[in-house]
C-alpha positions, -999 to +999 in steps of 0.1 A: +886-256-257+918-259-277+911-294-281+877-290-295+893-269-324+922-293-332+895-319-338+878-305-368+889-311-407+861-291-423+845-254-420+820-244-439+819-207-424+793-189-406+756-188-416+750-154-427+715-143-417+714-102-427+733-072-431+726-040-410+739-004-403+750+005-368+763+036-354+795+042-332+787+061-303+817+086-304+815+098-341+780+089-349+795+073-380+776+045-396+795+009-399+780-019-418+774-053-397+765-087-407+742-110-381+756-144-381+737-178-367+767-194-349+772-232-352+786-255-323+804-275-343+821-251-364+857-241-357+855-205-370+824-199-349+841-217-318+871-193-321+850-165-323+830-171-295+860-183-270+883-152-282+858-120-279+855-100-250+817-097-262+805-132-263+815-146-227+777-144-219+768-174-246+801-189-239+795-216-217+761-228-230+779-227-265+805-253-251+774-275-238+757-273-272+792-287-289+786-319-268+747-320-271+734-343-298+707-319-304+713-285-293+682-269-280+699-234-280+704-210-311+734-183-310+737-152-325+765-131-334+763-093-351+798-087-361+812-047-378+820-057-414+851-038-416+868-048-381+855-081-371+845-067-338+816-080-321+784-057-320+763-079-298+754-115-291+723-136-279+714-172-274+679-183-274+655-212-270+620-218-279+593-228-252+555-232-243+539-210-215+506-226-201+473-210-210+467-201-174+495-176-171+495-142-191+513-142-226+504-180-229+515-200-262+545-207-280+573-183-272+610-175-276+631-168-249+664-146-250+684-161-225+718-145-226+727-111-244+753-088-246+760-054-264+790-037-272+787-002-257+809+015-284+776+012-308+748+032-304+723+009-316+743-027-310+710-050-297+684-035-318+693-051-350+697-085-330+666-082-315+647-075-346+657-106-364+652-129-330+615-112-332+612-120-366+626-155-367+598-159-334+570-144-359+583-169-384+576-199-359+541-185-350+553-178-316+530-154-293+560-131-275+593-132-274+606-130-237+642-119-220+656-140-192+671-106-181+663-068-169+676-033-182+704-037-164+720-063-188+710-051-220+701-007-216+686-004-249+654-024-240+638+001-222+640+022-255+627-007-279+590-019-282+597-045-255+573-039-226+586-047-185+568-076-167+561-075-135+590-100-126+617-073-141+625-090-178+610-077-211+587-092-236+573-083-269+540-097-278+529-108-314+506-080-318+542-057-316+562-080-340+554-062-372+557-027-360+589-033-341+607-054-369+596-025-397+608+004-375+643-013-369+645-025-405+641+013-415+663+025-388+689+000-392+690-004-429+684-042-424+687-065-454+676-099-446+700-130-465+683-160-452 
């Protein structure tokens, strides 16, 4: 990966999407964090993904996206503003589900996600942004490709458990979930 980093001559920085508050688990202190959309062609984003112990789940597909002409995945990282520590990360893709299946129509799939257990609400702001983005794309639902063993906060959120074990949120629950998370985490959108 060092070869990739050394081939760059420009960096335009991360694309900040929103700011929010997160709470440290041990002290309950509120910390400010920023959610970034990562670009596989940006050297600083490459460094953030490959040198953090909390982004390993997205690293492989992030590297593949570097080589793809039209990457089909989006990558996100929530970082503590004061320490730069990764609070949570995720990779998503957009799909269509045939009408013969339940929850049919366009949907966003959260393929990978990881939360830093040092924080109480590490994944909620990220899930809220992904859900808002899905709503803006007129998706019918947001699905996860994993169960509650990957992300503990799913069982406490507005996501429902499917028969197959993954979690999803349907369009009718988008707004209440987003609004509740915006209020609880003091979310402010930048883009």
